[in-house]
C-alpha positions as CSV (number, residue, x, y, z in Angstrom):
1,M,1.2,67.3,-17.2
2,T,-1.3,68.2,-20.0
3,W,-4.0,65.8,-21.3
4,L,-2.1,65.4,-24.5
5,Q,1.0,64.4,-22.7
6,A,-0.9,61.9,-20.5
7,V,-2.6,60.3,-23.5
8,V,0.6,60.1,-25.7
9,L,2.7,58.7,-22.9
10,A,0.0,56.2,-21.9
11,V,-0.1,54.9,-25.5
12,V,3.7,54.6,-25.6
13,Q,3.6,52.7,-22.3
14,G,1.0,50.3,-23.6
15,L,2.8,49.7,-26.9
16,T,6.2,49.1,-25.5
17,E,5.6,47.4,-22.1
18,F,5.4,43.9,-23.4
19,L,7.6,44.3,-26.5
20,P,11.3,43.7,-25.6
21,V,12.2,47.3,-26.4
22,S,12.0,49.0,-22.9
23,S,8.8,50.9,-22.1
24,S,10.6,53.1,-19.5
25,G,13.3,53.9,-22.0
26,H,10.8,54.9,-24.7
27,L,8.8,57.0,-22.2
28,R,11.9,58.8,-21.2
29,I,12.8,59.5,-24.9
30,V,9.4,60.5,-26.1
31,S,8.6,62.7,-23.1
32,Q,12.0,64.5,-23.5
33,L,11.8,64.7,-27.4
34,F,8.3,66.0,-27.7
35,F,7.5,67.6,-24.4
36,S,11.0,68.7,-23.2
37,A,10.4,67.0,-19.8
38,D,10.9,63.6,-18.2
39,A,7.7,61.6,-17.7
40,G,9.2,60.5,-14.4
41,A,9.8,57.0,-12.9
42,S,6.6,57.3,-10.8
43,F,4.3,57.9,-13.8
44,T,6.0,55.0,-15.6
45,A,5.5,52.6,-12.6
46,V,1.9,53.6,-12.0
47,T,0.8,53.2,-15.7
48,Q,2.4,49.8,-15.6
49,I,-0.4,48.8,-13.2
50,G,-2.7,49.2,-16.2
51,T,-0.6,47.0,-18.5
52,E,-0.2,44.4,-15.8
53,L,-4.0,44.3,-15.4
54,A,-4.0,43.5,-19.1
55,V,-1.8,40.5,-18.3
56,V,-4.1,39.4,-15.5
57,I,-7.1,39.6,-17.8
58,Y,-5.4,37.9,-20.7
59,F,-4.0,35.1,-18.6
60,F,-6.8,35.0,-16.0
61,G,-7.4,31.3,-16.3
62,D,-3.8,30.4,-16.0
63,I,-3.3,32.8,-13.1
64,A,-6.4,31.7,-11.2
65,R,-5.3,28.1,-11.6
66,L,-1.7,28.8,-10.3
67,V,-2.9,30.8,-7.3
68,A,-5.5,28.1,-6.4
69,T,-2.9,25.4,-6.8
70,W,-0.4,27.2,-4.7
71,F,-2.8,27.6,-1.8
72,R,-4.0,24.0,-2.1
73,G,-0.3,22.9,-2.1
74,M,0.1,24.4,1.4
75,V,-1.9,21.5,2.8
76,S,-1.5,18.8,0.2
77,A,1.7,16.9,-0.6
78,E,0.1,15.5,-3.8
79,I,-0.6,19.0,-5.1
80,R,3.0,20.0,-4.2
81,R,4.2,17.5,-6.8
82,T,2.3,19.1,-9.6
83,R,3.8,21.3,-12.4
84,D,1.4,24.2,-11.6
85,Y,2.5,24.3,-8.0
86,R,6.2,24.4,-9.0
87,L,5.4,27.1,-11.6
88,A,3.7,29.3,-9.0
89,W,6.8,29.1,-6.8
90,Y,9.1,29.9,-9.8
91,V,7.1,33.1,-10.3
92,I,7.3,34.0,-6.6
93,V,11.0,33.3,-6.3
94,G,11.8,35.1,-9.6
95,S,10.0,38.2,-8.4
96,I,12.2,38.7,-5.3
97,P,15.3,40.2,-6.9
98,I,13.6,43.2,-8.6
99,G,11.6,43.8,-5.4
100,I,14.7,44.0,-3.2
101,L,16.7,46.1,-5.6
102,G,13.8,48.4,-6.5
103,F,13.2,49.1,-2.8
104,F,16.8,49.9,-1.9
105,F,17.7,51.9,-5.0
106,Q,14.6,54.0,-5.4
107,D,16.4,57.3,-5.4
108,L,19.0,56.1,-8.0
109,I,16.3,54.8,-10.2
110,R,14.3,58.0,-10.1
111,G,17.5,60.1,-10.7
112,A,20.9,59.3,-12.2
113,L,19.9,56.2,-14.0
114,R,17.4,58.2,-16.1
115,S,20.1,59.8,-18.1
116,L,19.4,59.5,-21.8
117,W,23.1,58.5,-22.4
118,I,22.5,55.5,-20.2
119,T,19.1,54.8,-21.9
120,A,20.7,54.8,-25.4
121,T,23.5,52.6,-24.3
122,T,21.3,50.0,-22.6
123,L,19.0,50.0,-25.6
124,I,21.9,49.0,-27.9
125,V,23.8,46.7,-25.6
126,F,20.8,44.7,-24.3
127,G,19.3,44.7,-27.8
128,L,22.5,43.0,-29.1
129,L,22.4,40.5,-26.2
130,L,18.8,39.7,-27.2
131,G,20.0,39.0,-30.7
132,L,22.7,36.8,-29.5
133,A,20.3,34.8,-27.4
134,E,18.0,34.4,-30.4
135,R,20.9,33.3,-32.6
136,Y,22.6,30.9,-30.2
137,G,19.9,29.8,-27.7
138,P,18.9,26.2,-28.4
139,Q,15.2,26.9,-27.7
140,L,14.4,23.2,-26.9
141,R,12.6,23.4,-23.6
142,R,8.8,24.1,-23.3
143,Q,6.8,25.4,-20.3
144,A,6.5,21.9,-18.8
145,Q,10.3,21.8,-18.6
146,L,10.8,25.0,-16.6
147,R,13.0,24.7,-13.6
148,L,13.6,26.7,-10.4
149,S,16.9,27.9,-11.7
150,D,15.1,29.4,-14.7
151,G,12.9,31.4,-12.4
152,V,15.8,32.7,-10.4
153,L,18.0,33.6,-13.4
154,M,15.1,35.2,-15.3
155,G,14.2,37.1,-12.1
156,L,17.7,38.4,-11.9
157,A,17.5,39.5,-15.5
158,Q,14.2,41.2,-14.8
159,S,15.8,43.3,-12.1
160,L,18.1,44.9,-14.6
161,A,15.0,46.6,-16.1
162,L,15.1,49.0,-13.2
163,V,17.6,50.8,-15.5
164,P,15.6,52.6,-18.4
165,G,16.5,51.1,-21.7
166,V,17.2,47.5,-20.5
167,S,13.5,46.3,-20.9
168,R,11.9,44.0,-18.3
169,S,10.5,41.7,-21.0
170,G,13.7,42.0,-23.1
171,G,15.9,41.0,-20.1
172,T,13.7,38.0,-19.2
173,I,13.2,36.8,-22.8
174,T,17.0,37.1,-23.3
175,A,17.7,35.0,-20.2
176,G,15.0,32.5,-21.1
177,L,16.3,32.0,-24.7
178,S,19.9,31.7,-23.3
179,L,18.7,29.0,-20.9
180,G,17.3,27.0,-23.7
181,L,13.6,27.8,-23.4
182,D,11.7,28.1,-26.7
183,R,10.4,31.6,-27.6
184,P,6.7,31.2,-26.7
185,T,7.6,29.8,-23.3
186,A,10.2,32.5,-22.5
187,V,7.6,35.2,-23.5
188,R,4.7,33.7,-21.5
189,F,6.8,33.2,-18.4
190,S,8.1,36.7,-18.8
191,F,4.5,38.0,-18.6
192,L,3.7,35.9,-15.5
193,L,7.0,36.9,-13.8
194,A,6.2,40.6,-14.1
195,I,2.9,40.6,-12.3
196,P,4.0,40.6,-8.6
197,A,6.9,43.0,-9.2
198,V,5.1,45.6,-11.3
199,F,2.0,45.7,-9.1
200,A,4.2,46.2,-6.1
201,A,6.2,49.0,-7.8
202,G,3.1,50.7,-9.0
203,L,1.5,50.8,-5.6
204,L,4.8,51.9,-4.0
205,E,5.1,54.8,-6.5
206,L,1.5,55.9,-6.3
207,G,2.2,58.3,-3.5
208,H,5.2,59.9,-5.4
209,V,3.4,60.4,-8.7
210,F,1.3,63.3,-7.3
211,D,4.2,64.9,-5.4
212,P,4.5,68.5,-6.8
213,G,8.1,68.6,-5.6
214,G,9.1,65.3,-7.2
215,P,11.0,64.8,-10.4
216,G,9.1,64.4,-13.7
217,L,5.8,65.6,-15.0
218,Q,3.0,65.6,-12.4
219,P,-0.4,64.3,-13.6
220,S,-3.7,65.0,-12.0
221,G,-5.7,62.2,-10.5
222,P,-8.1,61.9,-13.5
223,Q,-5.1,62.1,-15.9
224,M,-3.4,59.3,-14.1
225,L,-6.5,57.1,-14.1
226,V,-7.2,57.6,-17.8
227,A,-3.5,57.0,-18.6
228,T,-3.4,53.8,-16.7
229,I,-6.6,52.5,-18.3
230,L,-5.5,53.5,-21.8
231,A,-2.1,51.8,-21.3
232,G,-3.9,48.7,-20.2
233,V,-6.1,48.6,-23.3
234,V,-3.2,49.1,-25.7
235,G,-1.1,46.6,-23.7
236,Y,-3.8,43.9,-24.0
237,I,-3.7,44.3,-27.8
238,C,0.1,44.0,-27.8
239,I,0.0,40.9,-25.6
240,A,-2.2,39.1,-28.1
241,W,-0.1,40.3,-31.1
242,L,3.3,39.4,-29.5
243,L,2.3,35.9,-28.5
244,R,1.1,35.1,-32.0
245,Y,4.2,36.8,-33.5
246,V,6.9,34.9,-31.6
247,E,5.3,31.5,-32.5
248,K,6.5,32.0,-36.1
249,H,9.1,34.8,-36.1
250,S,12.4,35.6,-34.4
251,V,13.0,38.6,-32.2
252,Y,15.4,40.3,-34.6
253,L,12.8,42.9,-35.4
254,F,13.1,44.2,-31.9
255,V,16.9,43.9,-31.9
256,W,17.1,46.2,-34.9
257,W,14.6,48.6,-33.5
258,R,16.5,48.9,-30.2
259,V,19.9,49.5,-32.0
260,I,18.4,52.1,-34.4
261,V,16.6,54.0,-31.6
262,G,19.7,53.9,-29.4
263,L,21.9,55.3,-32.1
264,A,19.3,58.0,-33.0
265,V,19.3,59.1,-29.3
266,Y,23.1,59.3,-29.4
267,V,22.9,61.6,-32.4
268,L,20.2,63.8,-31.0
269,L,22.1,64.1,-27.7
270,T,25.3,65.0,-29.5
271,F,23.6,67.8,-31.5
272,G,21.7,69.1,-28.5
273,V,18.2,68.2,-29.8
274,L,17.8,66.1,-26.6
275,Q,19.0,66.9,-23.2
276,A,20.4,64.1,-21.1
């Protein structure tokens, strides 16, 4: 991997990690289109550590409160009746599906599922599902009305993001809107839900990213470090923007973007500009 590739891919990761457009799908497309190579699932997973650190920094007060409440709830029945204690458990339970599937299907995720035909298809299909959830989801429930079933179902939706093009945030936001959560609540819970899974995946893939015999571009240690930090800085800016955006706007902008990009990839694959 060259420094130009590391910087470009890190910026793409930061820009797309929190938007419901699929960071792994966009990294796959950009790396193939401009660098004629796959960035690799390991590079994607490790740079996501940077973007999740951005979540931790942005929501530090909320996260610290939830963690402290969860530990206090281990010894206090009164604390166990609080909303924060329940929310902490929703995040934990919702993180389990992607952890299990990611562990058992590592080879498939790094290999066959990275086909650009699959990426283009999932961009379009799950983009349309996001649009349907925006259109028909009642969006009546706020964070105080989150339930355990929301955590489980949004966690299952998050696990679909192991396939490039689905989008972790897109899947969870789609599920949240479909379950009746309002847009800001679905987005904020999506961010919190990602933290355990993404950190675990990044640490798991850290050993693979420098493997010279592995698939995808191989960065050096300094390149990986800079890419992770850069992705985190760009990601932090995107978090702040997205939370303000969804308070007053629908998610149709992202639906159209996904469909257009997916169709463009189909065309480029058909004419041989991109290789699957």
